[in-house]
C-alpha positions in Angstrom: 0.0 0.0 0.0 1.4 3.4 -1.0 1.7 6.2 1.5 -0.7 8.4 -0.4 -3.4 5.6 -0.3 -2.8 5.1 3.5 -3.0 8.9 4.2 -6.2 9.0 2.2 -7.7 6.3 4.3 -6.7 8.2 7.5 -8.3 11.4 6.2 -11.5 9.6 5.1 -11.8 7.8 8.4 -11.3 11.0 10.4 -14.0 12.7 8.4 -16.4 9.9 9.0 -15.6 9.7 12.7 -16.0 13.3 13.6 -19.6 13.2 12.3 -21.6 12.4 15.4 -23.6 9.1 15.2 -25.4 6.9 17.7 -22.3 5.8 19.5 -21.1 9.4 20.0 -24.6 10.5 21.1 -24.7 7.8 23.7 -21.2 8.6 25.0 -22.2 12.2 25.3 -25.2 11.2 27.3 -22.9 9.2 29.6 -20.7 12.2 30.1 -23.6 14.4 31.0 -25.1 11.9 33.4 -22.0 10.6 35.2 -19.0 12.6 34.1 -15.9 11.9 32.0 -14.9 8.7 33.7 -18.2 7.1 32.9 -18.0 8.2 29.3 -14.5 6.7 29.0 -15.8 3.4 30.5 -18.5 3.4 27.9 -15.9 4.2 25.2 -14.0 1.1 26.3 -17.1 -0.9 25.5 -17.7 0.7 22.1 -14.0 0.3 21.2 -14.2 -3.4 22.1 -17.3 -3.8 19.8 -15.4 -1.9 17.0 -12.5 -4.3 17.5 -14.9 -7.2 17.1 -16.2 -5.7 13.9 -12.6 -5.2 12.6 -11.7 -8.8 13.2 -14.8 -10.0 11.4 -14.1 -7.6 8.5 -10.5 -8.7 8.1 -11.3 -12.4 8.3 -14.1 -12.0 5.8 -12.6 -9.6 3.3 -9.0 -11.0 3.1 -10.0 -14.4 1.5 -12.7 -12.8 -0.6 -10.3 -10.2 -2.1 -7.7 -13.0 -2.7 -10.3 -15.2 -4.4 -11.6 -12.5 -6.7 -8.3 -11.6 -8.2 -8.9 -9.5 -11.3 -12.5 -9.0 -10.2 -11.4 -6.9 -7.2 -12.1 -3.7 -9.1 -15.7 -4.7 -9.7 -16.1 -5.3 -5.9 -14.6 -1.8 -5.3 -17.2 -0.3 -7.7 -20.0 -2.1 -5.9 -18.6 -0.8 -2.6 -18.5 2.8 -4.0 -22.1 2.4 -5.1 -23.1 1.3 -1.6 -21.4 4.3 -0.1 -23.5 6.5 -2.4 -26.6 4.6 -1.4 -25.9 5.2 2.3 -25.3 8.8 1.6 -28.6 9.2 -0.2 -30.4 7.5 2.7 -28.8 10.0 5.2 -29.8 12.9 3.0 -33.4 11.7 3.0 -33.5 11.3 6.8 -35.1 14.4 8.3 -34.7 13.7 12.0 -33.9 10.8 14.3 -34.6 11.5 17.9 -31.6 10.2 19.9 -32.5 7.5 22.4 -30.8 8.5 25.6 -32.4 6.3 28.2 -29.1 5.6 29.9 -28.6 9.3 30.8 -32.0 9.4 32.5 -31.8 6.2 34.6 -29.3 7.5 37.1 -25.8 6.3 37.6 -24.6 2.9 36.4 -21.6 0.9 37.4 -18.5 0.4 35.2 -19.5 -3.1 34.1 -23.0 -1.9 33.1 -21.6 1.0 31.2 -19.1 -1.2 29.4 -21.8 -3.7 28.5 -24.1 -1.1 27.2 -21.4 0.5 25.1 -20.5 -2.8 23.6 -24.1 -3.8 22.8 -25.0 -0.4 21.3 -22.0 -0.5 18.9 -21.9 -4.2 18.0 -25.6 -4.7 17.3 -25.7 -2.1 14.4 -26.5 -4.4 11.4 -25.3 -1.8 8.9 -21.8 -1.4 10.3 -20.2 -4.6 8.9 -21.7 -3.9 5.5 -20.3 -0.4 5.6 -16.8 -1.7 6.5 -17.0 -4.3 3.7 -17.7 -1.4 1.2 -15.3 1.1 2.7 -12.1 -0.9 3.3 -11.6 -2.4 -0.2 -11.4 1.2 -1.7 -8.0 1.6 -0.1 -6.5 -1.9 -0.9 -3.8 -2.2 -3.4 -4.7 -5.3 -5.3 -1.1 -5.7 -6.5 -0.1 -6.7 -2.9 -1.6 -9.3 -0.5 -4.9 -8.0 1.0 -4.5 -9.5 4.5 -1.6 -7.3 5.8 -3.2 -4.2 4.3 -6.6 -5.0 5.9 -4.9 -5.5 9.3 -3.2 -2.2 9.0 -6.4 -0.4 8.0 -8.3 -2.1 10.8 -5.8 -1.0 13.5 -5.7 2.5 12.1 -9.5 2.7 12.0 -9.8 1.6 15.6 -7.1 4.2 16.7 -8.7 7.1 14.8 -12.2 6.2 15.9 -11.2 5.8 19.6 -9.4 9.1 19.6 -12.3 10.9 17.9 -15.0 9.3 20.1 -12.9 9.9 23.2 -12.7 13.6 22.4 -16.4 13.8 22.1 -16.9 11.9 25.4 -14.6 14.1 27.4 -16.2 17.2 25.9 -19.7 15.9 26.5 -20.8 18.7 28.7 -20.1 21.4 26.1 -21.0 19.5 23.0 -24.3 17.8 24.1 -26.7 20.8 23.6 -25.5 21.0 20.0 -25.7 17.3 19.3 -29.2 16.6 20.7 -31.3 19.2 19.0 -33.4 18.5 15.9 -31.6 21.1 13.9 -28.2 19.7 14.8 -29.3 16.2 13.8 -30.7 17.4 10.4 -27.4 19.1 9.8 -25.5 16.0 10.8 -27.6 13.9 8.3 -26.9 16.4 5.5 -23.2 16.4 6.2 -23.0 12.6 6.6 -25.0 12.1 3.4 -22.9 14.6 1.4 -19.6 13.1 2.5 -20.7 9.5 1.7 -22.1 10.4 -1.7 -18.9 12.4 -2.6 -16.7 9.7 -1.3 -18.5 7.0 -3.3 -18.5 9.0 -6.5 -14.9 10.1 -6.1 -13.7 6.5 -5.4 -15.6 5.1 -8.3 -14.1 7.7 -10.7 -10.6 7.1 -9.3 -10.9 3.4 -10.3 -11.3 4.1 -14.0 
């Protein structure tokens, strides 16, 4: 994998991570309800779930990319189309009221916070499909896919953890802006635009 391709992956991952989603919204709720330590405990749970997803992604994609051979480019185009599809869905979503029950139930112990964080993150059925579409865009098919996927997975975990942790620690200040209907509508528009642009850009770059 070239340095340019790797830096492009880091930039794309950072853009995706700084757009608040369900995990960040929940971590913010934890920070408001119980403080930074609780938010970081929840972050440990969400990071563990992300690590689970990364293992499944690497184990599933590595043999698939190796078996496809010259058809890898077709898979990348399918992945780019899926990114555009997700972007259009986000653009069409007007408002999704954040479910913040944990912030209203009172304090929870560390084990409960970790478990909730893990379950909230790992049970998203769209996540694995997204990774399967996103990661191959940055794989150099001239080199073995396995080592590249491992590097991308570790990088994705690191960038995501740092980004989510920043939101978690700044929960008190950021929460009022993340929970409003207007903020969520703006988030959906930004998310959708980024995904559509990324999908189109990656598809064109493969020609």
